[in-house]
C-alpha positions in Angstrom: -0.1 -8.4 11.5 2.8 -6.8 12.8 5.2 -4.1 12.2 9.3 -3.5 13.0 10.3 0.0 14.3 11.9 1.5 10.8 14.4 4.1 9.8 13.0 7.0 8.4 14.1 7.8 4.9 14.3 10.7 2.9 10.9 11.5 1.2 10.5 10.7 -2.5 8.1 13.2 -3.3 4.9 14.7 -2.1 3.1 16.0 -5.2 4.5 17.5 -8.4 1.9 19.9 -10.4 -1.8 19.2 -10.4 -3.3 21.2 -13.1 -0.9 21.2 -15.7 3.2 20.6 -15.1 5.7 20.1 -17.3 9.3 18.9 -16.2 12.0 19.7 -18.4 15.7 18.4 -18.0 17.0 19.9 -20.9 16.1 24.2 -19.8 17.7 25.8 -17.2 15.3 27.3 -14.5 13.9 30.5 -15.9 14.1 29.4 -19.5 10.8 29.3 -21.7 8.8 26.0 -21.7 7.8 23.8 -24.6 4.4 24.4 -25.6 1.4 21.5 -25.9 2.6 21.3 -29.7 5.8 19.1 -28.7 8.6 21.3 -29.8 11.7 22.6 -28.1 13.4 25.5 -28.9 17.2 25.8 -29.9 19.1 29.2 -29.5 21.2 29.5 -32.4 25.1 29.6 -32.0 27.6 31.0 -34.5 28.1 28.4 -37.0 24.9 26.3 -36.7 23.0 25.6 -40.2 19.7 23.7 -40.5 21.5 20.4 -41.9 23.6 20.7 -38.9 20.7 21.1 -36.3 19.0 17.9 -38.4 21.9 15.8 -38.0 22.4 16.6 -34.3 18.5 16.4 -33.3 17.2 13.8 -35.8 20.4 11.6 -36.8 20.2 12.7 -40.4 21.0 16.0 -42.1 18.1 15.0 -44.7 15.2 16.5 -42.6 16.9 20.3 -42.6 13.8 21.1 -45.1 11.3 20.2 -42.6 13.0 22.8 -39.9 13.2 25.4 -42.7 9.2 25.2 -43.4 8.5 25.2 -39.5 10.6 28.3 -38.8 10.1 30.2 -42.0 14.1 30.4 -42.5 15.0 32.0 -46.2 18.7 30.7 -46.0 19.5 27.1 -44.4 23.1 28.1 -44.2 22.8 31.7 -43.0 21.3 31.3 -39.2 21.3 34.6 -36.8 22.9 33.6 -33.8 20.7 34.2 -30.6 17.6 33.7 -32.7 15.4 30.4 -31.8 14.8 27.6 -34.3 11.6 25.3 -33.0 12.5 21.6 -33.1 9.5 19.4 -33.7 10.2 16.5 -31.2 8.0 14.0 -33.3 11.0 13.7 -35.8 13.2 12.7 -33.4 14.3 8.9 -33.4 11.6 6.8 -31.2 12.5 5.3 -28.0 10.5 2.9 -25.7 9.8 2.4 -22.0 9.6 -0.8 -19.9 7.0 -2.0 -17.2 9.3 -2.6 -14.2 6.4 -3.6 -11.8 2.6 -3.6 -11.9 -0.2 -4.5 -9.2 -3.8 -4.7 -9.4 -6.1 -3.1 -12.4 -3.6 -1.6 -14.8 -4.9 -1.3 -18.3 -2.8 0.0 -21.3 -4.2 1.8 -24.7 -2.0 2.4 -27.4 -2.3 5.7 -29.6 -0.6 7.6 -32.1 2.2 9.9 -31.0 0.7 13.4 -30.3 -3.0 12.1 -30.7 -5.3 13.4 -28.1 -5.7 11.3 -25.1 -9.3 12.0 -24.7 -10.8 9.6 -27.5 -11.2 6.0 -26.0 -8.8 3.8 -27.7 -8.8 0.0 -27.7 -7.5 -1.8 -24.7 -4.8 -4.1 -24.9 -4.6 -7.3 -22.4 -3.6 -6.0 -19.0 0.1 -4.9 -18.8 2.4 -7.4 -17.0 6.3 -6.4 -16.0 8.8 -6.6 -18.6 6.0 -5.0 -21.1 7.5 -2.5 -23.6 5.6 0.5 -23.9 5.8 2.5 -26.9 5.6 6.4 -27.5 1.9 7.6 -27.0 0.7 4.8 -24.6 -1.7 5.5 -22.3 -1.9 4.0 -18.8 -5.0 3.6 -16.8 -4.5 2.7 -13.3 -7.5 1.5 -11.0 -8.3 2.1 -7.2 -6.5 -0.7 -6.2 -3.5 -0.4 -9.1 0.1 0.6 -9.2 2.5 0.6 -12.0 6.2 1.5 -12.5 8.0 2.3 -15.6 11.6 2.8 -16.5 12.5 5.0 -19.2 15.3 4.7 -21.7 17.5 6.8 -19.5 17.1 5.0 -16.3 14.3 7.5 -14.9 11.5 5.6 -13.3 8.0 6.9 -13.2 5.4 5.5 -10.5 1.8 5.7 -11.6 -0.3 5.9 -8.6 -3.9 4.5 -8.0 -6.6 6.1 -9.9 -4.5 7.7 -12.4 -4.6 8.3 -16.2 -1.3 8.9 -17.3 0.1 9.2 -21.1 3.6 8.5 -22.2 3.3 11.4 -24.9 6.8 11.6 -26.0 9.5 8.9 -25.9 12.6 10.2 -28.1 16.2 10.4 -28.2 18.3 13.4 -29.7 20.2 11.8 -32.6 21.4 8.4 -33.0 22.8 8.0 -29.5 22.1 11.4 -28.1 20.1 12.3 -25.0 16.7 11.1 -24.0 13.7 13.3 -24.3 10.9 12.4 -22.5 7.2 13.8 -21.8 4.7 12.3 -19.3 1.2 13.8 -19.5 -1.4 13.5 -16.3 -5.0 13.3 -17.4 -5.9 12.5 -13.7 -4.3 11.3 -10.7 -0.5 11.3 -10.1 3.1 10.2 -10.7 6.3 10.1 -8.9 9.4 10.5 -10.8 13.3 9.7 -10.0 15.1 11.3 -12.7 18.6 10.1 -13.6 21.3 12.8 -13.0 22.9 14.0 -16.2 25.5 16.5 -17.4 23.8 16.7 -20.7 21.8 20.0 -20.8 20.2 18.6 -24.0 18.1 15.9 -22.0 14.7 16.8 -21.4 12.1 15.4 -19.0 8.7 16.6 -18.9 5.5 15.9 -16.5 2.7 17.9 -17.9 -0.5 18.7 -16.5 -2.8 21.5 -18.2 -1.4 24.6 -16.3 2.1 24.0 -14.9 5.7 23.8 -16.6 8.4 22.3 -14.0 12.0 22.0 -15.4 14.5 19.4 -13.6 17.9 17.7 -14.2 18.6 14.9 -12.0 15.8 14.9 -9.0 13.2 13.1 -7.1 9.7 14.9 -7.2 6.2 14.2 -7.7 3.3 15.7 -9.6 -0.4 15.3 -9.0 -3.4 16.4 -10.8 -6.4 17.1 -8.2 -10.1 17.1 -9.3 -10.5 20.7 -9.1 -7.7 20.9 -11.6 -4.9 22.2 -9.3 -1.3 21.1 -9.4 0.9 20.4 -6.5 4.5 19.9 -6.6 7.3 19.0 -4.0 11.4 18.3 -4.2 13.0 15.9 -2.4 16.1 15.9 -4.1 17.6 18.2 -6.5 16.0 21.5 -7.6 12.8 21.9 -9.7 11.7 25.1 -11.3 7.7 25.8 -12.0 6.1 28.2 -14.6 2.8 28.8 -15.4 1.3 27.3 -18.7 -1.6 29.6 -18.8 -1.8 29.2 -22.8 -0.6 27.0 -25.3 0.9 30.1 -26.9 4.8 29.7 -26.2 4.8 33.6 -26.4 2.9 33.7 -23.4 5.4 31.6 -21.6 7.5 34.4 -20.3 7.0 34.5 -16.6 9.9 33.8 -14.5 10.4 30.1 -13.2 9.7 29.7 -9.3 12.8 27.1 -8.4 12.0 24.9 -5.8 14.8 23.3 -3.3 14.8 20.1 -1.7 12.3 20.1 1.2 9.9 22.6 -0.9 6.8 22.3 -2.7 4.2 24.7 -4.2 0.8 24.8 -5.8 -0.5 26.0 -9.2 -4.0 26.8 -9.6 -6.4 25.7 -12.2 -6.3 29.3 -13.7 -2.4 28.9 -13.9 -1.7 31.3 -11.0 1.7 29.7 -9.2 1.8 29.9 -5.4 4.7 30.8 -3.4 7.3 28.0 -2.4 6.5 26.6 1.1 8.3 24.1 3.5 7.0 20.6 3.4 5.1 19.2 6.6 7.7 17.3 8.9 7.2 13.5 8.4 4.6 12.1 10.5 5.7 10.1 13.8 5.8 6.5 13.1 7.6 5.3 16.1 4.4 4.2 18.0 3.6 1.7 15.0 4.0 -1.8 16.7 6.7 -4.2 15.6 4.7 -6.3 13.6 1.1 -6.7 12.3 -0.8 -9.8 13.0 -4.3 -9.3 11.6 -4.9 -11.6 8.8 -7.7 -9.8 7.2 -7.1 -6.1 7.9 -3.9 -4.1 8.0 -5.0 -1.5 10.5 -2.3 1.3 11.5 -2.9 4.3 13.4 -0.6 7.2 13.1 -0.8 10.0 15.4 -2.2 13.4 14.1 -0.1 16.3 13.2 -0.4 20.1 13.1 -1.3 21.6 9.8 -2.4 18.0 8.0 -5.4 18.0 6.5 -5.0 14.7 5.5 -2.7 11.6 5.0 -1.6 9.8 2.0 0.3 6.3 2.7 1.5 3.5 0.8 2.8 0.0 1.5 5.6 -1.4 -0.8 7.5 -4.3 -1.0 10.9 -2.4 -1.4 12.9 0.5 0.1 12.2 2.7 -2.9 8.6 2.1 -3.2 8.8 1.4 -6.7 6.4 -2.0 -5.7 3.4 -0.6 -4.2 0.8 -3.1 -3.0 -1.4 -0.9 -0.8 -2.0 3.0 -1.0 -4.7 5.4 0.2 -5.8 8.9 1.3 -7.3 9.1 4.6 -8.8 12.1 6.3 -6.9 11.2 9.5 -4.3 9.1 10.9 -6.6 5.7 10.9 -4.8 3.7 8.1 -7.0 0.7 6.8 -6.0 -1.9 4.1 -7.1 -5.3 3.1 -4.4 -7.4 4.7 -1.4 -8.7 3.3 0.7 -12.2 3.0 3.4 -12.5 5.6 7.0 -10.6 4.9 8.7 -7.6 5.2 7.4 -4.4 3.7 7.9 -0.7 3.6 5.6 2.1 4.6 5.5 5.9 4.0 2.8 8.2 5.1 2.6 11.8 3.9 1.1 14.7 6.0 -1.0 16.7 3.3 -1.1 20.4 4.3 -4.2 22.7 2.8 -2.6 23.1 -0.7 -2.1 19.4 -1.1 1.5 19.2 -0.4 3.2 16.5 1.4 6.5 14.9 2.9 7.0 11.2 2.6 8.7 9.2 5.5 9.4 5.5 5.0 10.1 2.7 7.7 10.2 -1.1 7.4 7.1 -3.1 8.1 6.6 -6.5 9.0 3.5 -8.8 8.5 3.2 -12.0 10.1 0.0 -13.5 9.9 0.7 -17.2 9.2 -0.2 -19.8 10.5 -3.0 -17.9 12.3 -3.6 -18.3 16.1 -6.2 -20.5 17.3 -9.5 -19.2 18.7 -10.0 -19.2 22.3 -12.5 -21.6 23.4 -12.6 -21.7 27.2 -12.4 -20.2 29.7 -14.2 -17.3 28.9 -12.3 -13.8 30.1 -11.8 -13.5 33.7 -13.6 -16.9 34.0 -12.9 -19.2 37.2 -11.0 -22.4 36.7 -10.7 -25.0 39.2 -7.3 -26.0 40.1 -8.4 -29.6 40.0 -8.4 -30.6 36.4 -8.4 -27.0 34.9 -7.7 -26.9 31.5 -7.2 -24.2 28.8 -8.9 -24.9 25.5 -8.6 -23.4 22.0 -9.6 -24.5 18.4 -7.7 -26.5 16.0 -6.3 -24.8 13.0 -5.8 -26.8 9.8 -2.6 -27.4 8.4 -0.5 -27.2 11.7 1.7 -29.4 13.4 1.8 -28.2 16.9 0.3 -25.5 19.4 2.1 -22.9 21.7 0.5 -22.0 24.8 1.9 -19.3 27.3 0.6 -18.5 31.1 1.8 -15.5 32.8 1.1 -13.4 35.8 1.4 -10.3 33.7 0.0 -9.5 30.1 3.3 -8.6 28.6 4.6 -12.4 29.1 8.2 -11.2 30.3 8.2 -13.8 32.7 5.7 -16.9 31.8 5.2 -19.3 34.4 4.1 -22.0 31.8 5.3 -22.3 28.2 4.7 -25.1 26.1 5.8 -24.9 22.5 5.1 -28.4 20.9 1.4 -29.4 22.2 -0.1 -31.7 19.7 -3.4 -30.4 20.7 -4.5 -26.7 21.6 -5.1 -27.7 25.3 -3.2 -27.1 28.3 -3.8 -28.3 32.0 -3.1 -25.2 34.5 -3.7 -28.1 37.4 0.0 -27.6 38.7 -0.5 -23.7 39.3 -1.0 -22.1 42.4 -4.4 -20.2 42.7 -4.3 -16.6 41.6 -4.8 -14.5 38.5 -3.2 -15.1 35.3 -3.3 -14.4 31.7 -2.8 -16.9 28.5 -2.1 -16.9 25.0 -1.9 -19.3 22.2 0.0 -19.6 18.7 -0.2 -22.3 16.0 3.2 -23.8 14.8 3.8 -25.4 11.3 6.6 -27.8 10.8 8.8 -27.0 7.8 10.8 -29.4 5.4 14.0 -30.3 7.1 12.6 -30.3 10.6 12.4 -26.5 11.0 9.5 -24.6 12.8 7.1 -21.9 11.6 5.2 -20.0 14.6 2.6 -18.0 13.9 1.4 -14.7 15.9 0.2 -15.1 19.5 -3.4 -14.5 20.0 -4.4 -11.4 22.2 -3.8 -12.4 26.0 -6.8 -13.4 28.1 -7.1 -13.2 31.9 -8.4 -16.1 33.8 -8.6 -17.0 37.6 -7.5 -20.2 39.1 -9.3 -21.2 42.4 -9.7 -24.0 44.9 -11.4 -26.9 43.7 -14.8 -27.3 45.7 -15.7 -30.5 47.6 -17.1 -33.1 45.0 -20.8 -33.2 44.5 -23.3 -36.1 45.5 -24.9 -38.2 42.8 -28.0 -36.5 43.4 -26.3 -33.2 42.2 -26.0 -34.5 38.9 -28.2 -34.1 36.0 -28.3 -35.4 32.5 -28.1 -32.6 29.9 -30.1 -33.4 27.2 -29.0 -30.7 24.9 -25.6 -30.0 23.3 -22.6 -28.8 25.2 -22.4 -25.1 25.5 -20.0 -23.4 22.9 -18.0 -20.3 23.7 -15.5 -18.5 21.2 -13.9 -15.1 21.7 -11.4 -13.5 19.5 -9.5 -10.0 19.2 -11.2 -7.3 17.8 -11.3 -3.3 17.7 -13.9 -0.9 18.5 -16.7 -0.2 15.7 -15.8 -3.6 14.0 -18.5 -6.2 13.0 -18.2 -9.9 12.3 -19.5 -12.4 10.3 -19.6 -16.1 11.6 -19.9 -19.1 9.6 -20.7 -22.5 11.0 -20.3 -25.6 8.7 -20.1 -29.3 8.7 -17.5 -29.0 6.2 -14.3 -27.1 5.6 -15.5 -25.8 2.1 -18.8 -24.0 3.6 -20.9 -24.6 0.7 -23.9 -25.1 2.8 -23.2 -23.2 6.3 -25.4 -24.3 9.1 -25.0 -20.9 10.4 -24.4 -17.7 9.1 -24.7 -14.4 11.4 -23.4 -11.2 12.0 -22.1 -10.2 15.5 -21.3 -6.9 16.8 -19.0 -8.3 19.5 -15.7 -10.3 19.0 -17.5 -13.2 20.7 -20.0 -15.9 20.1 -21.7 -18.9 22.2 -24.3 -21.6 21.3 -26.0 -24.2 23.3 -28.4 -25.6 21.0 -26.1 -27.4 18.3 -26.3 -31.0 17.6 -23.5 -33.2 18.5 -20.9 -33.8 16.4 -17.8 -31.9 14.5 -18.2 -28.3 12.9 -15.8 -26.0 11.4 -16.2 -22.3 11.9 -14.6 -19.0 10.4 -14.7 -15.5 11.0 -14.8 -12.3 8.9 -14.0 -8.7 10.0 -16.2 -5.9 8.8 -14.4 -2.6 9.4 -16.2 0.6 9.9 -14.4 1.9 6.9 -16.3 -0.4 4.5 -13.7 -2.6 4.1 -14.0 -6.3 4.4 -11.4 -8.6 5.3 -11.0 -12.2 4.4 -12.6 -15.1 5.9 -10.2 -16.8 8.6 -8.9 -20.3 8.1 -11.3 -22.7 9.3 -11.2 -23.9 12.8 -12.7 -27.3 14.2 -15.1 -27.4 17.2 -16.3 -30.5 18.7 -20.0 -30.5 20.3 -21.2 -33.5 22.2 -23.3 -34.3 25.2 -22.6 -34.7 28.5 -23.3 -34.4 32.5 -23.4 -30.9 34.0 -24.4 -29.8 37.5 -27.5 -28.2 38.3 -26.2 -24.5 37.3 -25.0 -25.5 34.2 -21.1 -26.1 34.7 -19.6 -29.3 33.3 -18.4 -32.2 35.3 -14.8 -33.5 34.4 -13.4 -36.8 35.3 -9.7 -37.3 37.1 -8.0 -36.6 33.8 -9.9 -33.5 33.3 -12.0 -34.3 30.3 -15.9 -33.9 30.3 -17.8 -36.8 31.4 -19.8 -38.2 28.5 -23.2 -39.8 28.5 -23.3 -43.5 27.2 
C-alpha cells in the first residue's frame, strides 16, 4: 500500500475526562456543576417568577408547580434574587440526534431517559447512517467499530472503538431555545466538536464518574480508562474541569481548572484533579511512504518520541476524522491494521504521555493496491541470466489487460533502461541489454471503460545479472527430465512475518492441492504434475493480524529438457524446449 506526504492539521483532541467528566456549555468556568440527577441551577434575577421560569425552560407556564415542589418555594411570585432554583432537565422538550457515519460492530440499545445504563436493554438492529437516536439511547461500539453522531445544535460526537456511551440527555430550553445535551461514558472514549454559541444558556456535558468539564464552542476529547481515571485535552477553545467526588451538589464547590488550547490534565478515580500540562508534540510523520501498496496489511512505522508511553492512531476517509475505518493503541510506533481498499485517506497519530494525554497530527494517506502486482517467477534474486534468449517471467493476474515491466541499473528506477507498459503477458526479453547488473520490477495494468488504464503498484525491485551465453552444448549433454519443471516464486515481505501459501487447480481453492506455512517470502517446487495451477498467499503478521489472501495467480508446470546440472534448455525464441 502507499502514503502521500500530508499536511499536519491541528489535533482534534487527545482525551477528555476518564473517570467522570461533564462538559457544560451553559456555565462559566468556576461555576458549580450539575449533579447526577440531571438538574441545572438557575440563579434568580430580579423579576423572576416560577411561571416565567417554567415558560423559559419548558415552553409552557403550566409546570411552575413542579418547580415549586422541587425547590420548596413558598411564594412562586416572590423569588429572592441571588438564590438558586434547580431546573429538572427531564421536563424540557425532547430533542434527538442523528447518526452521520457508522463502521464495524455498533449496537444500539434504547432506554428510558434517566434510567440506569447498567441493566441490559433489548438491542435494536445495528445502527446505520441516517438513524435518529432518542434521548436515553446507548451506543455499544465493538473493537473494530466507530460511530459519529450529530446533535440538534450541530455539535458532533465521535464514539471510538470499544466504547459504551449513553445519550443521557437531549433536550431544548423552551420551544426554540438552546439545546441541552449530556453524553455519559461508561467505557472507552468520545471526541466532540461543539458548535460555537453566544447563548450562555446552552449546555453541553460529557460525563464520567468523577469529573465535570464546562465548555462553550471547542474541540476536545474525553476518555475513561479501565482504572477509572479520566483524561482531558483541548485543541480549540477553553475547557474548565471540576471534580465530581460525590453526587451531592453541595460538595461540588472546588474551583474549576481551566485548560487552554494545547493543554490537558488527568482526573484520578478518587476525584483528584491533576495540574494542567502541555500536550506532547505531534509525532513526526514525514518519514511515512508516499503511498501504501500492501493489499492485506496496512503497516506504518512512526519514529519513537521522547515522553511517549504509547501511541493512538486512526485512519479516516475525511480530514475532519468523522469517518474512521481503522483505529488502535500501540505500545510503539509500529502501527498495524488490516488492509484498506484503494483510495485517499487521513491518518492521525497521538503520542500518549504517562498520564494518558495526547496530541493529534493529521496527514493525507494514499492507498493503492489494485490491481495487485504479479509475483516474480524467474529469475531468482541475484540469479545469473544468459544474454541469449534471457527472459524475465512473472505470474499472470486475473482481471488485468496488460503488464508493465521496468529494468534499471539502480534500484530507484530513476532512469530505466527498459520500460514496457503494455505487455500482453508478464514476460520480457533482456537479450538486447549489455552484460551487467540490473534490477527489475513488474506491475499489473487494467483497461478502464473508454480506453483508459489503471496501473497498480510495482512489486519490490529484484536484482539479477546478465552474462554472456556459454557455447552450445552437445546432444550428449542433454538429459530428459522425468519430473515436472521446477517452480520458484518470491514476493516482498517484512521481518518476523509468516506466510500461508495455497495451490489449487481451480480459482475458488475449494480443494487445494497444497496448503502450507512459510517462514520466508519464497517458495519452490519440483515435483508438481504438469498443468495449470492457481496460487495465492496470505500474510501472517507478528502482531497476530492476518491479511486477506492475495488474488489468484496462475502458473504453468510442464515437462522439458534440462542440462545435467538442472538448468532449463531454451530454443532460439527463449522458450523452454518441451518433450514431445
